[in-house]
Legacy VTK file of the C-alpha trace (Angstrom):
# vtk DataFile Version 3.0
C-alpha trace
ASCII
DATASET POLYDATA
POINTS 382 float
72.404 199.723 122.994
76.230 200.148 122.260
76.995 202.902 119.420
77.793 201.449 116.140
80.635 203.305 114.954
82.990 202.580 112.053
85.418 200.599 112.706
89.170 202.448 112.844
91.471 202.084 109.862
95.321 201.483 110.369
97.106 204.214 108.357
99.215 203.335 105.611
103.019 204.180 105.120
102.175 206.051 101.753
99.667 208.118 103.524
101.847 209.276 106.397
103.638 212.721 106.060
107.060 212.667 105.350
108.889 214.535 108.206
107.880 211.723 110.418
110.522 210.951 113.008
112.045 207.454 113.184
112.484 205.099 110.067
110.812 202.372 108.194
112.426 200.396 110.739
111.870 202.199 114.154
109.383 200.510 116.042
108.320 203.553 117.997
106.904 204.929 114.797
104.043 202.058 114.580
104.005 201.206 118.338
100.218 201.597 119.585
98.227 204.778 120.091
101.186 206.754 117.712
98.937 207.917 115.187
95.649 207.623 117.339
93.734 210.305 116.683
92.780 212.613 119.893
89.350 214.051 120.716
86.405 213.079 119.318
85.507 212.530 115.892
85.105 210.079 113.368
88.061 207.728 114.760
88.081 209.289 118.230
86.028 208.399 121.223
83.637 211.251 122.755
84.858 209.904 126.493
88.783 208.537 125.823
88.075 204.940 125.818
86.645 202.465 122.988
83.000 201.669 123.618
81.841 198.384 122.089
81.566 198.034 119.067
78.480 196.014 117.089
79.133 195.912 113.073
75.658 196.890 111.227
75.006 196.816 107.665
75.549 200.585 107.862
78.826 200.326 109.652
80.109 197.761 107.438
78.234 198.260 104.178
81.598 199.911 101.980
82.720 196.618 100.344
84.888 198.412 97.728
86.509 200.047 100.922
87.693 196.835 102.000
88.942 195.662 98.742
90.974 198.798 98.774
92.472 197.643 102.167
93.246 194.873 100.440
94.517 196.599 97.090
96.599 198.428 99.991
97.996 195.564 101.227
99.241 193.862 97.796
101.214 197.484 97.928
102.750 196.903 100.781
104.113 193.659 100.279
105.228 194.667 96.520
107.284 197.218 98.883
108.656 194.242 101.144
109.597 192.649 98.277
111.404 195.464 96.573
113.341 196.131 99.677
114.306 192.340 100.389
115.698 192.111 96.258
117.595 195.346 97.066
118.764 193.862 100.489
120.503 190.611 98.948
122.195 192.552 95.697
123.822 194.682 98.281
124.691 191.483 100.284
126.037 189.372 97.086
127.818 192.684 96.124
129.979 193.093 99.008
130.632 189.327 98.947
131.755 189.362 95.791
134.223 192.361 96.819
135.688 190.609 99.550
136.027 187.240 97.822
138.424 189.290 95.215
140.820 190.143 97.588
140.755 186.175 99.335
142.651 182.770 97.564
141.312 180.507 95.519
139.440 177.766 96.977
140.935 174.024 96.334
137.920 172.351 94.701
138.100 168.134 95.124
137.047 166.558 92.067
136.482 162.606 91.151
139.346 160.074 89.247
137.596 160.466 85.991
140.069 157.633 84.502
139.039 155.350 87.413
135.645 155.741 86.789
135.720 155.336 83.211
137.238 151.780 84.175
134.478 150.908 86.812
132.150 151.893 83.985
134.076 150.141 81.232
134.236 146.620 83.158
130.584 146.882 84.104
129.712 147.515 80.394
129.119 143.773 78.549
131.517 143.098 75.431
130.888 145.047 72.566
131.054 141.348 70.251
128.408 140.118 72.622
125.847 142.838 71.066
123.035 142.262 68.689
124.572 143.042 64.832
127.682 144.777 66.388
129.603 141.541 66.606
129.839 140.743 63.147
130.947 144.037 62.304
133.570 143.871 64.565
135.294 140.590 63.731
136.696 137.830 65.722
139.046 138.196 68.502
141.713 135.464 67.858
145.164 135.584 66.657
144.322 136.332 63.035
143.021 139.644 63.716
145.332 141.188 66.313
144.816 144.613 64.633
140.867 144.280 65.478
141.736 143.216 69.183
143.786 145.770 69.876
142.031 148.588 68.608
139.554 150.977 70.443
135.633 150.605 70.617
135.334 153.113 68.172
137.634 151.513 65.452
136.356 147.715 65.824
136.212 146.061 62.705
138.215 148.586 60.967
141.268 148.420 58.605
144.211 150.378 58.772
143.144 151.774 55.306
139.571 152.692 56.307
140.990 154.575 59.397
143.215 156.513 57.368
141.402 157.024 54.530
137.358 157.748 55.901
136.072 158.437 59.378
135.075 155.424 61.707
131.665 156.099 60.532
132.444 155.698 56.789
134.079 152.572 57.426
131.194 151.114 59.304
128.810 152.189 56.854
131.150 150.637 54.252
131.363 147.241 56.575
127.596 147.183 56.916
127.509 148.018 52.673
129.673 144.631 52.745
127.596 142.829 54.801
124.455 143.420 53.330
126.193 142.670 49.907
127.293 139.512 51.465
123.844 138.439 52.571
122.424 139.478 49.395
124.933 137.603 47.328
124.170 134.598 49.803
120.544 135.060 49.232
120.828 135.056 45.123
123.159 131.675 45.379
120.654 129.779 47.909
117.876 131.141 45.220
119.742 130.210 42.091
120.521 126.602 44.534
116.721 126.184 44.640
116.258 126.868 41.376
118.212 124.611 40.390
116.797 122.159 42.595
113.245 123.045 41.517
115.044 122.709 37.262
116.723 119.026 38.763
112.986 118.089 40.270
110.809 118.926 37.007
113.746 117.115 35.153
113.708 114.052 37.113
109.642 113.972 37.000
109.613 115.117 33.350
112.294 112.038 32.945
109.701 109.554 35.177
106.891 110.725 33.228
108.696 110.498 29.966
109.966 106.804 31.325
106.746 106.074 32.174
105.088 106.995 28.714
107.633 105.244 26.648
107.313 102.464 28.957
103.407 102.181 28.504
103.791 103.056 24.635
106.477 100.004 24.985
103.701 97.765 26.333
100.838 99.556 23.863
103.415 98.460 20.915
104.283 94.800 22.257
100.464 93.904 22.615
99.467 95.534 19.465
102.603 93.184 18.109
101.384 90.127 20.247
98.139 91.406 18.813
99.107 91.260 15.544
100.949 87.636 15.905
98.303 86.377 17.213
96.268 87.702 14.428
98.761 86.380 11.838
99.072 83.002 13.615
95.365 82.430 13.245
95.362 83.325 9.774
97.799 81.104 9.276
96.157 78.543 10.824
93.005 78.646 9.355
94.769 78.655 6.183
96.678 75.225 7.379
93.061 73.923 8.828
91.931 75.338 5.210
94.641 73.527 3.539
94.180 70.348 5.797
90.405 70.043 5.018
90.713 70.392 1.216
93.285 68.103 1.351
91.177 65.674 3.256
87.977 66.241 0.913
90.172 66.166 -2.105
91.236 62.084 -0.268
87.861 61.467 0.373
86.824 62.914 -3.172
88.760 59.729 -4.346
86.774 57.855 -2.134
83.216 59.400 -2.218
81.256 60.106 -5.486
78.243 61.377 -6.629
75.268 58.711 -7.582
75.008 60.090 -11.202
77.566 62.413 -12.729
74.299 64.339 -15.026
71.751 65.258 -13.217
69.321 68.020 -12.311
68.342 68.991 -8.688
64.472 69.114 -8.139
62.807 68.218 -4.763
64.869 68.435 -1.712
64.864 67.558 1.846
62.040 68.864 4.200
60.184 69.956 1.191
56.838 69.696 1.579
54.290 67.982 -0.797
51.088 66.099 -1.435
52.563 63.563 -3.057
54.049 62.093 -0.159
52.498 61.406 3.848
54.902 63.706 5.401
57.714 66.256 4.345
60.151 65.103 1.772
62.757 62.648 3.604
65.688 62.847 0.725
67.367 64.980 -2.288
65.875 63.870 -5.966
68.617 64.208 -8.948
66.249 64.292 -12.254
67.853 62.251 -15.175
67.088 60.285 -18.069
65.660 56.344 -17.578
68.678 54.275 -17.996
71.277 56.590 -16.420
73.433 54.728 -14.871
73.579 54.715 -10.719
77.131 54.426 -8.759
77.627 53.551 -5.490
78.544 56.845 -3.501
81.097 54.735 -1.298
82.393 51.387 -0.791
79.894 49.286 1.250
77.816 45.828 1.671
74.115 45.748 -0.367
72.237 44.596 2.730
68.480 45.266 0.942
67.605 45.414 -2.834
63.622 45.222 -4.576
61.122 46.575 -4.385
59.537 49.070 -1.702
55.904 50.259 -2.077
56.078 54.213 -3.066
59.814 54.014 -3.285
59.829 51.436 -5.823
62.801 49.502 -6.767
65.520 50.507 -3.977
68.802 49.310 -3.342
70.051 50.009 0.405
74.049 50.470 0.647
75.081 50.174 4.071
78.610 51.977 4.926
81.581 50.844 7.067
80.558 53.257 9.622
76.689 52.002 9.432
74.951 54.773 7.771
72.238 53.874 5.199
72.503 55.243 1.683
68.853 54.382 0.233
68.851 54.419 -3.969
64.994 54.944 -5.050
62.430 54.564 -7.854
65.115 52.453 -9.785
64.554 51.111 -13.361
66.333 48.371 -12.589
69.044 46.789 -10.202
72.530 45.768 -11.128
73.647 44.195 -7.764
71.314 43.137 -4.978
73.856 42.174 -2.727
77.463 41.742 -1.719
80.312 44.268 -1.234
80.611 46.984 -3.511
83.365 49.470 -4.105
83.104 53.307 -4.356
81.764 54.069 -8.211
80.730 50.692 -9.032
77.005 51.090 -10.412
74.668 49.344 -8.892
71.624 50.382 -10.726
70.180 52.247 -13.422
67.471 55.430 -13.057
63.705 54.875 -13.197
60.610 56.570 -12.807
59.012 53.286 -10.374
56.962 53.886 -7.331
55.239 57.146 -6.404
56.951 59.489 -9.029
55.913 61.984 -11.525
59.207 61.432 -13.558
62.269 59.351 -13.828
64.556 60.501 -11.197
67.104 59.155 -8.204
65.809 59.848 -4.755
68.544 59.532 -2.438
68.505 59.052 1.410
71.153 59.182 4.101
70.043 57.605 7.483
73.431 57.474 9.599
73.183 54.496 11.778
70.369 52.906 10.463
67.777 55.475 11.891
66.016 58.817 10.805
66.546 60.650 7.333
68.743 63.509 6.968
69.450 66.310 4.883
72.234 64.709 2.072
73.009 68.014 0.678
75.557 68.787 3.688
76.489 65.296 4.048
77.540 64.919 0.765
79.546 68.438 0.749
81.345 67.051 4.077
83.056 64.510 1.905
84.461 66.877 -0.183
81.752 66.782 -2.713
80.694 69.697 -5.071
76.900 69.540 -4.926
LINES 1 383
382 0 1 2 3 4 5 6 7 8 9 10 11 12 13 14 15 16 17 18 19 20 21 22 23 24 25 26 27 28 29 30 31 32 33 34 35 36 37 38 39 40 41 42 43 44 45 46 47 48 49 50 51 52 53 54 55 56 57 58 59 60 61 62 63 64 65 66 67 68 69 70 71 72 73 74 75 76 77 78 79 80 81 82 83 84 85 86 87 88 89 90 91 92 93 94 95 96 97 98 99 100 101 102 103 104 105 106 107 108 109 110 111 112 113 114 115 116 117 118 119 120 121 122 123 124 125 126 127 128 129 130 131 132 133 134 135 136 137 138 139 140 141 142 143 144 145 146 147 148 149 150 151 152 153 154 155 156 157 158 159 160 161 162 163 164 165 166 167 168 169 170 171 172 173 174 175 176 177 178 179 180 181 182 183 184 185 186 187 188 189 190 191 192 193 194 195 196 197 198 199 200 201 202 203 204 205 206 207 208 209 210 211 212 213 214 215 216 217 218 219 220 221 222 223 224 225 226 227 228 229 230 231 232 233 234 235 236 237 238 239 240 241 242 243 244 245 246 247 248 249 250 251 252 253 254 255 256 257 258 259 260 261 262 263 264 265 266 267 268 269 270 271 272 273 274 275 276 277 278 279 280 281 282 283 284 285 286 287 288 289 290 291 292 293 294 295 296 297 298 299 300 301 302 303 304 305 306 307 308 309 310 311 312 313 314 315 316 317 318 319 320 321 322 323 324 325 326 327 328 329 330 331 332 333 334 335 336 337 338 339 340 341 342 343 344 345 346 347 348 349 350 351 352 353 354 355 356 357 358 359 360 361 362 363 364 365 366 367 368 369 370 371 372 373 374 375 376 377 378 379 380 381
């Protein structure tokens, strides 16, 4: 079984003696076996040749020793880095010292003017940019100064360029444009307000016109109604006058049968003395009172008539029959008579309770009607 000796540990520069031959760059110094211990010991070999090394837990148990190895290697790396920086600094200083004694080297620079022309040609026109064109103004002949001016002073007057900077002039133009736009907006608002006012005025005028037309129509309708009412009233008055004239004319041709009387039993009145309702109008008057012809006509009957007593039948020209009953005597018994001519006298003959004239009106010789309306229709005030 092989011996489990500790692994040999390489020496580090800071552990070496200061009087070693050579330098750090000397390869012989760090040649294999340069620092190998001689004879047996913890780092030597008893038989002069390394045997088989089989690591065990005891031989590699020093974990902190391994960490120390790493730490020592880090120190070595830092030393190398410092050495490299020193070498670079030395080379740089030498180069600078050498460059001071040499002539300057020419440097080739690009043509800035041509490059600016190329860039300017590739850029769009300032007037085509949104919001910038109106500020720069037009390029026509009326504004030669603006067209010839550089981009930084485009749209600016000479006074603007002299009195204030380009930024202040641009600000002034922007404010002026804002004022112009505000004035345009206010003008549009005023125009819209005037348009609305005119529309309202027209609407009001139209409404007033419609109301005026409606009022005129109403007034005309009212006037027409009043005129029609007045006309109807006038016509009624005319008819009334005409009827009065007619009645007055009829009154000349019609007379009441007696001049002094008292109205007693009327038409249609019921009583135990009549087989049916009363068929005429009774005019009570003293016996012997003259009975006159109501209108001109022809006496078609005259004589005793039972319950009617002495009766005279006067037939008018239109066929209406007038019966004069209960007469005490008959003056006319036939022939034509005229209006107001005495034809008999009041009496109490027939079925009566006292002297009176019983008058019946029978149109066309038919059934009796109420004598009162018939008399009044002929202008007689009964």
